C-alpha positions in Angstrom: 285.9 131.3 135.4 282.9 129.0 134.9 279.9 128.9 137.2 278.6 125.3 137.3 275.3 123.9 138.5 275.5 120.1 138.0 272.0 118.7 138.2 272.9 115.3 136.6 275.7 114.8 139.1 273.1 115.1 141.8 271.2 112.0 140.6 271.9 108.7 142.3 275.4 107.2 142.0 274.3 104.5 139.5 273.7 107.0 136.8 277.4 107.7 136.3 281.0 107.1 137.4 283.0 109.9 138.9 286.2 110.2 136.9 288.5 113.0 136.0 289.9 113.6 132.5 293.4 112.3 131.9 295.9 115.1 131.3 297.7 115.3 127.9 301.3 116.1 127.1 301.2 119.3 125.1 297.8 121.0 124.8 297.5 123.4 121.9 294.3 125.2 120.9 293.2 124.3 117.3 289.9 126.1 117.3 287.7 128.1 119.7 284.1 128.9 119.0 283.9 132.5 120.4 280.3 133.0 119.5 279.3 129.9 121.4 281.5 130.8 124.3 279.6 134.1 124.7 276.3 132.3 124.3 277.3 130.3 127.4 278.4 133.4 129.3 282.1 132.4 129.1 285.0 134.7 128.3 286.7 133.7 125.0 289.9 135.4 126.1 290.1 133.3 129.2 289.3 130.1 127.3 292.1 130.8 124.8 294.6 131.6 127.6 296.7 129.0 129.4 294.1 128.2 132.1 291.3 127.9 129.6 293.3 125.6 127.3 294.3 123.5 130.2 290.7 123.0 131.1 289.7 122.3 127.4 292.4 119.7 127.2 291.5 118.0 130.5 294.7 119.0 132.2 292.9 121.1 134.8 289.5 120.6 136.4 287.9 124.0 137.1 286.3 124.9 140.4 282.7 123.8 140.6 283.1 121.1 138.0 282.1 117.5 139.0 283.5 115.4 136.2 281.6 112.2 135.5 281.2 109.5 132.8 277.5 108.8 132.1 276.2 105.3 132.1 273.9 104.0 129.3 273.1 100.9 127.2 272.1 100.7 123.6 271.1 98.8 120.5 274.1 98.9 118.1 273.0 97.9 114.6 270.0 96.1 116.2 272.0 94.2 118.7 271.5 95.1 122.4 274.5 95.9 124.6 273.4 96.3 128.2 276.4 98.4 129.3 278.1 101.0 127.1 278.5 104.5 128.7 280.9 107.3 128.1 284.1 105.4 127.2 286.1 108.3 125.9 284.2 111.4 127.3 283.9 113.2 130.6 281.1 115.5 131.4 282.8 118.4 133.3 279.5 119.8 134.4 276.5 122.1 133.5 276.4 125.8 133.0 273.4 128.0 133.0 273.6 130.6 130.2 272.7 134.3 130.7 269.2 133.6 129.3 268.6 130.7 131.7 269.2 127.8 129.3 271.2 124.9 130.7 274.0 123.2 128.8 276.4 120.3 129.4 280.1 120.9 128.8 281.8 117.6 127.9 285.3 116.7 126.9 285.4 114.1 124.2 288.6 112.1 123.8 289.6 112.9 127.4 291.0 109.5 128.3 289.7 106.2 129.7 286.7 105.8 132.0 285.2 102.8 133.7 283.1 102.4 130.5 286.0 102.3 128.1 285.8 98.5 127.5 289.6 98.2 127.0 289.7 101.3 124.8 292.2 104.1 125.2 289.5 106.8 125.7 291.2 109.1 123.2 290.2 110.7 119.9 292.4 111.5 116.9 292.3 114.9 115.3 290.2 113.8 112.2 286.9 113.0 113.9 287.3 115.9 116.3 287.6 118.4 113.4 284.8 116.6 111.4 282.4 116.9 114.3 283.5 120.5 114.9 282.7 121.5 111.3 279.6 119.5 110.7 277.9 120.2 114.0 278.4 124.0 113.6 277.1 123.8 110.0 274.0 122.0 111.3 273.5 124.8 113.9 273.9 127.4 111.2 271.0 125.7 109.2 268.8 125.6 112.3 269.0 121.9 113.0 268.9 120.9 116.7 272.4 119.7 117.4 275.2 119.4 119.9 277.8 122.0 119.3 281.6 122.4 119.3 283.1 124.9 121.8 286.8 124.0 121.2 289.2 121.6 119.7 292.6 121.1 121.3 295.6 119.1 120.0 297.1 116.9 122.7 300.7 116.6 121.5 300.2 112.8 121.8 299.9 110.0 119.3 296.7 108.0 119.1 297.0 104.5 117.7 294.3 103.2 115.4 295.5 101.4 112.2 298.5 103.7 112.5 299.8 106.5 114.7 297.7 109.7 114.5 297.7 113.0 116.2 295.4 113.2 119.2 292.8 115.9 120.0 290.1 116.7 122.5 286.7 118.1 121.5 284.7 120.3 123.9 281.1 119.4 123.1 278.2 121.4 124.3 274.6 120.0 124.5 271.4 120.7 126.2 272.1 117.3 127.7 273.7 114.0 126.8 270.8 111.9 127.9 270.0 109.2 125.3 267.4 106.5 124.6 270.2 104.2 125.8 270.2 105.9 129.1 266.7 104.8 129.7 267.6 101.3 128.4 270.4 101.0 131.0 268.0 101.1 133.9 265.1 99.3 132.2 267.1 96.2 131.4 268.2 96.1 135.1 264.6 96.4 136.3 265.5 99.6 138.2 262.1 101.3 138.1 263.1 103.9 140.8 266.0 105.0 138.7 263.8 105.1 135.6 261.3 107.3 137.4 264.1 109.6 138.6 265.5 109.8 135.1 262.0 110.5 133.7 261.5 113.3 136.2 264.9 114.8 135.4 264.3 114.8 131.6 260.8 116.3 132.0 262.2 119.1 134.3 265.2 119.7 132.0 263.7 119.5 128.5 259.9 119.2 128.5 258.5 121.1 131.5 255.0 121.0 130.1 255.0 117.1 129.9 252.8 115.4 132.4 254.3 112.0 133.3 256.1 109.3 131.2 253.5 109.0 128.4 253.5 112.7 127.9 257.3 112.7 127.9 257.2 110.0 125.1 254.8 112.1 123.1 257.2 115.1 123.3 260.3 113.1 122.4 258.4 111.5 119.4 257.4 115.0 118.1 260.8 116.5 118.6 262.5 113.6 116.7 260.0 113.8 113.8 261.1 117.5 113.3 264.8 116.7 113.6 264.8 113.8 111.2 262.9 115.8 108.6 265.6 118.5 108.8 268.3 115.8 108.3 266.5 114.6 105.2 266.1 118.0 103.7 269.9 118.6 103.9 270.9 115.2 102.5 272.4 114.4 105.8 273.2 110.8 106.7 274.0 110.2 110.4 275.6 106.9 109.7 275.2 105.2 113.2 271.7 105.8 114.5 272.1 103.4 117.4 269.8 104.0 120.4 272.8 105.3 122.4 273.2 107.9 119.7 269.6 109.3 119.9 269.4 112.2 122.3 266.0 112.5 124.0 266.3 116.3 123.7 266.0 115.9 119.9 269.5 117.2 119.3 271.7 115.5 116.7 274.5 113.8 118.6 277.6 111.7 117.9 278.6 112.6 114.4 281.1 109.7 113.9 280.9 108.5 110.3 278.3 111.1 109.3 278.3 112.5 105.7 276.2 114.6 103.3 275.2 113.2 99.9 276.8 114.6 96.8 274.9 112.8 94.0 271.4 112.0 95.2 270.2 108.4 95.8 267.9 107.4 98.6 270.0 104.3 99.4 273.2 106.2 100.0 275.4 104.9 102.8 278.9 106.2 103.8 279.6 104.5 107.1 282.2 101.8 106.7 280.5 99.8 109.5 277.0 100.0 108.0 277.5 97.1 105.6 273.8 96.3 105.2 272.6 99.8 104.7 270.6 99.9 108.0 271.2 103.6 108.4 271.0 104.7 104.7 269.5 108.1 104.0 266.0 106.8 103.2 266.0 104.4 106.2 266.5 107.2 108.8 262.8 107.9 109.6 262.1 104.1 110.0 265.1 103.7 112.3 263.9 106.7 114.4 260.6 104.9 114.9 262.4 101.7 115.9 264.5 103.7 118.4 261.5 105.4 119.8 259.8 102.1 120.3 262.7 101.1 122.5 262.2 104.2 124.6 258.5 103.4 124.8 259.3 99.9 126.1 261.4 101.4 128.8 258.7 103.8 130.0 255.8 101.3 130.0 256.5 100.1 133.6 256.0 103.7 134.7 252.6 104.1 133.0 250.3 102.1 135.2 248.2 99.1 134.1 250.3 97.2 131.6 247.9 96.5 128.8 246.6 100.1 128.8 250.2 101.3 129.0 251.2 99.3 126.0 248.3 100.5 124.0 249.0 104.2 124.8 252.8 103.9 124.2 252.1 102.2 120.8 249.8 105.0 119.8 252.4 107.5 120.8 255.2 105.9 118.7 252.8 105.5 115.8 252.2 109.3 115.9 255.7 109.7 114.5 254.6 108.9 110.9 252.0 111.7 110.5 254.2 114.2 112.4 257.2 113.3 110.3 255.2 113.5 107.0 254.0 117.0 108.0 257.5 118.1 108.8 258.9 116.6 105.6 256.3 118.4 103.5 257.1 121.7 105.3 260.8 121.3 104.9 260.8 120.3 101.2 258.1 122.8 100.6 260.4 125.5 101.9 263.2 124.2 99.6 260.9 124.6 96.7 259.6 127.9 97.9 256.1 126.6 98.4 253.8 126.9 101.4 252.1 124.0 103.1 249.0 124.9 101.2 250.6 123.7 97.9 250.6 120.0 97.0 254.3 119.7 97.8 254.9 116.0 98.1 254.1 114.8 94.5 256.2 117.6 93.1 259.1 117.0 95.4 259.0 113.3 94.9 259.0 113.8 91.1 262.1 115.9 91.4 263.9 113.5 93.7 263.1 110.5 91.4 264.7 112.4 88.5 267.7 113.3 90.6 268.2 109.7 91.6 267.9 108.5 88.0 270.3 111.0 86.7 272.8 111.2 89.6 272.1 114.9 90.1 273.8 116.7 93.0 271.4 117.1 96.0 272.6 120.4 97.3 273.3 122.0 93.9 269.9 121.1 92.5 268.0 122.8 95.2 270.3 125.8 95.5 270.3 126.1 91.7 266.5 126.4 91.4 266.8 130.1 92.2 269.3 131.1 89.5 268.4 128.5 86.8 271.6 126.4 87.3 269.7 123.4 88.6 269.0 122.5 85.0 272.7 121.9 84.5 272.8 119.1 87.0 270.6 116.9 84.8 271.3 114.8 81.8 267.8 114.8 80.5 267.1 118.5 80.6 263.8 118.2 78.8 262.4 116.1 81.7 263.7 118.7 84.1 262.1 121.5 82.1 258.7 119.8 82.2 259.0 119.5 86.0 260.1 123.1 86.3 257.2 124.4 84.3 254.8 122.7 86.8 256.8 124.0 89.7 257.0 127.6 88.5 253.2 127.6 87.9 252.9 127.5 91.7 254.7 130.8 92.1 257.6 129.8 94.4 258.8 132.3 97.0 262.5 133.0 96.5 263.1 134.2 100.0 261.8 130.9 101.4 264.2 129.0 99.1 267.2 131.2 100.1 266.7 130.4 103.7 266.1 126.6 103.2 268.8 125.8 100.7 272.5 126.1 101.6 274.9 127.1 98.9 277.5 125.0 100.6 277.6 122.0 102.8 280.6 120.3 104.5 281.3 118.1 101.5 283.1 114.9 102.4 286.1 115.5 100.2 286.5 119.1 101.5 286.3 117.9 105.1 289.0 115.2 104.4 291.2 117.9 102.7 290.9 120.1 105.7 291.7 117.3 108.1 294.8 116.3 106.1 296.0 119.9 106.0 295.5 120.3 109.8 297.4 117.0 110.5 300.2 118.6 108.4 300.1 121.7 110.6 298.3 123.8 108.1 295.1 125.1 109.7 294.1 127.3 106.7 291.8 124.9 104.9 290.0 124.0 108.1 289.4 127.6 109.0 288.3 128.5 105.5 285.9 125.6 105.3 284.5 126.3 108.7 283.9 130.0 107.9 282.2 129.0 104.6 279.8 126.4 106.0 278.8 128.4 109.0 277.6 131.1 106.6 275.9 128.6 104.3 273.5 131.0 102.6 276.0 133.8 102.0 277.1 134.4 98.4 280.9 135.0 98.4 283.0 134.5 95.2 286.0 133.3 97.2 283.9 130.3 98.5 282.5 129.3 95.1 284.8 126.3 94.8 283.5 124.9 98.1 280.1 124.6 96.6 281.3 122.5 93.7 280.5 118.8 93.5 283.6 116.5 93.7 285.4 115.3 90.6 285.5 111.6 90.2 288.9 111.2 91.8 287.7 113.3 94.8 284.6 111.3 95.7 284.7 110.0 99.2 282.8 106.6 99.3 283.3 105.7 103.0 283.5 107.4 106.3 284.9 105.9 109.5 284.0 106.0 113.2 286.6 107.8 115.3 287.0 104.9 117.7 
């Protein structure tokens, strides 16, 4: 049984459409995150039983749930779309965990909604399992993120370029409110709704904020920290549209995301990012652009317009120093150095060598502890010269062990796990999930999962699940 308290559903009707998930033919549990279930105060045994699986598939709406599809707009690759919304997701409701924290429970791939724009509202198994694995790895590394409670096979075929097995992801988030949610009301000139949304976000996420400008300051600071963590893991979101930036600071909508193998700052994986707008090195600049769109929405609530524009601009510009401080701290930890050390020139020298020599991002940083980083370079004399300067600063190995995963959800391993699951072999998925949710743990049986891909294994493109 789930005890719901649905604060978003108590907002005015224009914030959402009431819609129930569409039942599926033959629901079958693929994965259940028992630890997260307990965190939410839910019973894993009930969730894995017939009633729980029916709820996770969308075949049954539990008592107290108020299923809705949220409305939002968004800039997609720089082009504004005034109405997007949850086209293949239904927010069942909100639960308050035993410690008082509030979480959304959302079914993704649960069928069409009024925002589907002629889509089928479904998801196929591949993107569901990708998001399940990647989001839980991010959580294990301490990155603010939506999380995966469950994955359920539907027993139905989803048609994309071909017929594919369908699935539903149960996603958990502190909320699903996006920059695009603010844009939805701003473009319509609905200042009352904007004010209500602002008050809701302050109460839910930033209770110390004092009004819309203070809220903007808080969101800017939270995003600066999150993006710095992405960068320190070689993570590329792939589709940083304003409707994919959560105002909570959590990473949301994993779609065509990927992690770099060989390091290069211009790395792009998403098949739809043909111009490299969301490349690894572009992510901080895109975050500023997205935050500027949020600022534009909030200006009408800030009083006299000229003063509001000046204050909002100053707030958005604060991202750069906040991000730089967070970047230095995160890369300092990866090198075992405190903020007192002059981290940036040393880190940038290493990254430049890595780009020039196609060194593996994760293996270089993990290998600094045991001397194996040197093996990732062609010009080892150049690396030795850098390492001498680094070691002279007396790096802290405990700091490095915490900051540097031994394993990431490498693209080729995720694809292998998905292919096996589609063929009814869950073993590779479960093994990869266990390994990447214990990313710092040394286990001989997981050593192969830390290896870089061979040439024939390299994944060069990832795809959006829609």
